[in-house]
N, C-alpha and C positions, 0 to 999 in steps of 0.2 A: 129652372135649369134644365130640367128633362126635356122640356119642350123646345128650348132653344137649340139643343143638340139634335134633336129630331129634325128641325128645319135645316141645321146644316148638312145633315146626312142626305136629306132628300134633295136638296140644292146640288150636292155632289155626284148624286146618281142620276140626275137629270142631264147634268153638264156631260157625265161620260156618255150616257146614250146618245147625246145630240151629236158628239165627236164621232160615234160608231156610225151613226145613221147619215153622217155627210157625206153626200156624192160629188163634192164640189173637187175642183183640179187646182193643185197649187204647186209652184216652183220652189222644191226645198234646194239648198245649198248642199252639194254632196261633197265630202272631204276627198280630195284627190288622192290618188294612190299611185305611186310612182315607185320602181326600185331602181338603183343606182349600182353597178358594179364595174370594176375596172379589170383588166389582165393582169396588171401588175399593182402592188402597194408601193412600191417604190420606182420611179422612173429614171432613167439617165439624159441627160442633157449636155450639150457641148457649148462652152462660150463663143458667142458671136454668131451659132448657127441656130436655126429655126427649130423648135421643138413641138410636135404635135402630140397631143393625148386626146384619145377618143374613149369616152363613156360608154357603157352598154346600159341602154335605158330600156325599161319595161313598163308598160302601163295596164290600168285597170281596164276591162271592157269597156267599149264607148269612149275610150279617152284617147289622145293622139299627142304627139309632140307639139302641134301647133298649139296647144292650149298653154304652153309653157315658155317661160324666159329662162334665161341662164347666167351664172356668175362664177367667174374664177378668180379667187382671191389668193395671192401668194405673199406669203410674211406680212399680212394684214393690208394689204394694198390690191384693189381691183385691176386686173390687168385685162381681162377679156370678158366679152359677154356674147360669145358665140357657143353653141352646143359643143364644138370641139376647140380644145384649148390651141392656140398659136402663139407661142411665146419666144422671145430670143434673150438667153441669159446672158448678165453682163459682167459676172463675177462668179469664181468658182466658191459656190456655197451651196447649202441645202435649203431650198424653197419648201416650206410648209404650205401645202395647198388645201384649201376648203373650196369644194366644187358645190353650188347650189343649183338645184332646179325649182324654180318659182312659179306656181300656178297664177295665171294672169288675173283671173278673177278674185280668187280669195287670198292672193298673196302668201299663201302658205308654202313654206320652203321644206324641200326635202335636201338633206346635205351628206356630204362624204368628204373623209379626210384622206388625203395621200401625200407622198413626198416627190420632189423633184431634186435630184443631186446633180447640180452643173459641174461639170469639171472642164480642164483645159482642153484644147484640142490636141494637145501633144501628151496628154497624161500616160496613155497605154499606146502600144504598138511598136513597129521597129523604126529606130533611130537609125540613120545611115549617113556616114562620112564618107565622101567621095572627093577625086582630084578631077575637076573638069577644066580643062586649058589651064594647068598649072595653078589652079584656084581651089582652097576648099570649100566643099559645098556641103550644108547639111539639109536633110531631106527626113521625113517622118511619113510612115505608112500606117495610119490608124486602122486598126481591125475590129469592127464592132458589129457583133452578130453575123458574121461572114459578110459584112459589106467592107469595103476598103476605099479609104480616103487618102490622097496624096497631098502632101505639103511639100512644095518644092522651094529650095533655095531660102529655108525659114529665116536663117541668121540676117541674111542681107535685108530681106523685107522688113523685119522687125527693128533692126538696130539702124539702118541707113548706110551701112558700111560692109566692106569685104571682111570674110570670116578669117582669112589669112592664107596660107600657103603650106605646103609639106603636110598634109593632113596624115596622122599616123593611127589614131583611136580615140574613142569615147568611153567615159566611165560615168554610169549614173549613181548617186550616192545621197544618203539621208543623213541627217543629224540627229542623234540619239532617237526620240520617239516621234519627231516631227515627222509629219506626212507628205510635206512639200519638198521635192527633190531639187538637186543642182545637177548639172551634167558638166563634167570636165572634158572640155574638148583639147585633146593632146594634138597640136600641131608642132613640127619642129623647125619651125622658121626662126626669125630674130626674136620676135616678140613670145614665143613659147606658148604654153598651154593656157587656156582662159576657163574660168566658171561661167556658166549661163544658168539664169534661174529656170528651173525645169517647166514651170506652168506657162511661162511666158516667152522664154528664151531670149530675154534681155540680159546683155552682158553685165556681169557683175564686177569681174577683176581678173587679173593676170596672176597667174601662180606667182612670177616673180616679185610681185608686190607683198608677198607672204613671208618674205624673210626680213627680219629686222635687223639682223647682224651682215647682211649682205647676201647677195645670190651666189652659191658655190660655184668654182671653176667648172668647166666642161659640164654645164648643167643642161643635159637634154632629156626630157623626160620620155619614158616609154610605157610606163603604167602607174596605176595609183589603186591603193585599196584603203576604203573608209571604215574601220571598225568603228565599237562604240565610243570608246574613250581615247582611241589613237587613230590618225591619218598617217599613211605611208606614201611616199613618192619612192618610185625605182627609175633610175637614170640608167643611160646607155652604157656607161661603164661598170655596171654591176653594183652600184652603191645605193643605197636607201636613206631616206631623211624623214623624220618623224616630226609629228607634234602631239603633245599630251593635252587632252581636253577634260578638264573637271567636272563641268555641268553641262554636256551637250542637249539635255533636254530642255533647258531654258536659254542657255547662251546662244546656241544656234551655231551656225557655219561660220568659218574663220573668226573663232573667238581667241585664237591663240595662234602665234606664228610658228612657223618651222624653225627647226634648228639648221643652223648652216654649217654643222658638222655631220658628216655621215655616221651610222650606227656600225659600230664594231662588234665583233663576235670573236669566239673562240677558234683560233688558227685563221682568222680573217675568212672573208668570204666575197664571192662574185655572185650575185643574184640574178638570173637571167630569166626567171619566170615567177610570176605570182599568180596564183589559182584563184580567180574570182568566185566567190560563193555567197551564199546568204549571211552576211556577217551580222544582220539583226539576229539570228540564230546561233550562228558557231562562233562568234566572238574571236575569232582566230584567221589568220591567212597563211596558207602553205606557200612556202618558197623553196625555190630549188637553187643551191649553191652550187655552180659548175665548177669552180675552183675546188672543192673539197669533194664533188660527186655525191651529195647528200641533201636531203630535205630538212628544213628548218621550220618552225612554226612560231611566227609573232602573235601573241595573245593579247586580247584587251577584256579579260574577265570582270574586273571591278574597277571604279575610278581610282583606288588605292593600290592596284595591282595591274597594270598596264603597260604594253611595251616590253615585256619580256621575250626572250627568244629562247627556244628550247630546240634539241635536237629531235628528229623524229627517226626513231629505232625501226626502219622496215627493212625487210631482207631482199636479198636478191637483185642488188642493184649493181653489184661488183660486174666489171668489165661490160656493163650496159649503157647505151646511150639513151636518154630521154628523148622520145620523139615528141610526147604530148601528154598534158597532164589537166583533169577536169575534176568538178564536185558535183555532187549530188546529196540529196537529204534522205539518209535511211529512215530515220524518224522524224517527221517535222514537228514533233511535238516535244522532242528533247533538245534542250540548250547544250551548248558547248560541243556538239557532237555533227560531224560531217563524214561522208562517205567519198572515196577518191578512186579515179580510174586512171590508170597510167598506161601508155603505150610505149614499150622498149624495143631496141634493137640491139642485139649482141655483135661480137666482133665478126661473126661470119655472114651478118646481114640478115639473120633471122629475127622476126618479130614476135612478141608477146604481149599479152595484155594482162595487168596485175590490178586488183582492187583491194582497197583496206578501209576500215574506219578508224578515224581519229577522234578521240574524245580527251577532255581534261576532266579531271576529279575535282572535289571541292577543294583540294590542298593546291591546285594548279598544276598539277603532274600530267604529263602527256601520256595517255593510253592508248597503244595501237592494238585493234581487234579486227578479226575476220580477214587476214589476208588470204588471198586466194589468186591464184595464176591460171590464165586461160591461154590455151594455144590459138596463135594468130599466125600459122605456118605459112598461110598462102598470101599474107600480106603483102610479101614482095611482088606479087603478080600484079598489084593494083597500086601500090603506093610510089609516090615521088617525093622529091624534094621539095615540091610546092604544095604538097597535100594539107588540105585543112579538115578540122575536125570539129565534132561537137556532140558530147555524150546527153542521152536523154535524162530527164530530171525526175523520173519516177523514183520509189523507193529502194530501187535495187538497181538503177542505171542500165535498163535492158539494152537500150541499142546506142551503138557508135556509129554516128553518121560519118562520112568521109569523103573526099574527092579523089579523083587519081585519073589514070589514063595518060595518053602521051603528051595532050596539051592540057591536061588538069581540068577536063570539062565534064568528066564522068562522075557521077554521084552514087554511092554504095551505102551499105549500112551494114555493120558487124553486129549479129545476132549473140548475144553473150551467153544465152542459153544452151545453144546448138554449135557455138564457136564456128559459125559459118559466116561467110560474105554473101550478101546478095545485091545484084545490081539493082538500083532504083531508077536513073534515067540519065540521059545526056544533055547537058546544057548548050545553050547557044556559043558561050565564048568560056575563056578560063575562069574557074571558080577562085575567088578571091577571100571569101569568109563564109561560114554558116552560124545560125542562131535560130534556135528554137523558141517558140513562144511559151506562155504559162500552161502549163500541164502538157507540154510536148505534143501539141496536137497539129501543128504547122511549122513548117521549117523554112526560115528565111534565107536565100542564097544569094550572097553577093559575087558579081561577076566583074569582068573587065570593062562590060559596057553596059551594065544595069543591075538590076535586081528583081528577083522572083520569088513567089510563095508557092510552096507546094503542101498539099496534104499528107501528113504522115501519122494519122490517128491508127489504131488498132486495125479498123475495118480495111482502110486503104492497105495498109501493109500486107494484110492476110490476102487481100485481094490481088496483088502482085503486079498492079498497074498504075503508074505515076499520074498525080491528078494536078494540073496546075490551077491556082485559085487567082493570082494576081500577078502582075508584072509592071515595072518601072522602066522607063529608058529615058535617055537624054540627060543622065546626071552623071556622065564619066565613069572612070574606073573606081569601083567601091573599094575604099581602103578596110573599114570596118563597120561591122554591124552590130548593134546591140538591141535586146528586146526590152521596152518599158514596161514593167510590170504593174505600176499604178499605185504600189505599197510596199514597204519595206519587208512586211512578212511574206509577200508573195515572191519576192526576188530568188531566181534561179530555182523555181519550182515548177 
């Protein structure tokens, strides 16, 4: 046995030394080394528009891209075999992407995962309602990474028919926790307001089809508010009509009819203004009752407690005319809370600004906090009956943008901290509406003959020089502008 082991040992040593002594040349298959990185882990795409995603590739010394093939797999389907992805999304979904770099000889794959989130062309940006040759026209300006894309006359192109006439207002809204919106287009023609599916802009129905007991007399809609469990319509005669939604998270839009009987409240009411806010968070809408010179709040706190109206006990309204009211979120992480800014005018024509916070406690009681009055003594030097306003949506509502001047084409902002009015720029024609984007970085300005976007971020404001970013012409007279935030939680923020 010992002799046998000795033979094995000697044989192994001879083999080892023969390998060491071998001076021959052999081609060994080297394992390829490639590193894949992307500038983002989640990319955005737009339905119907080509999306490009470019990887960053680094190779080991002596290796290069010519030795490799490529494969892009989206949701389990190979859609591209180029180094850079070129893909046109067809629906608003999340594509789970697997990118493979394949060595041609060894077929070894190096892979990387990422996501492509495809959205509608119309998901975010300014929606613009205008009157062109006595016809309602719907336009959208998408703003992606400081690039602007215009979609003109959307409704007619999508639906193959005219939108209507006598355009008045746009209201984007959501149903419960659903993230696909609808847009109410308020026309004051014979057909009245109509709902559009927010991603496709396809017509859904007319509001007059949502009354099972008949459309009310003199039914001319001027505004709408969509709370969590209650939808509210405001008409030109100051009446409001509501519908109660028991399960909006599952049932979705139009799951209940509107009541044909207007809502009544103590001493009667004539509502002339509803303040649009982030109803997903605030769960109430602030309303101004011109008949009794008071503010009211209609709440939608819970499915079992919705549609209730309460007085809003704020001070200092006596003998003053409401010029403007707007909302902001003093604490975006707190539910049932909203901050408000008012522009008031007294009997002598003097202007002032008032802010306050409105909150509901757990019992559904209205609580008013942080009432503050600001001087706007020189407002009379700028404001006219045609002035338009819009408040910044930061946590303190720092700036109030407004139009003024002899032909209402001058743009100013009121700085709340210093109580000063500062000129910003002069537009080409009369200003008809103002609307800030998400986080109040840019301002959309509707005019008699078009639409323009200005930068209003802090650095631009501090620099003191207006910066025009984009302009749209040939859409007629702008009637209303809204910003589409892309998510219910981002609205009016």
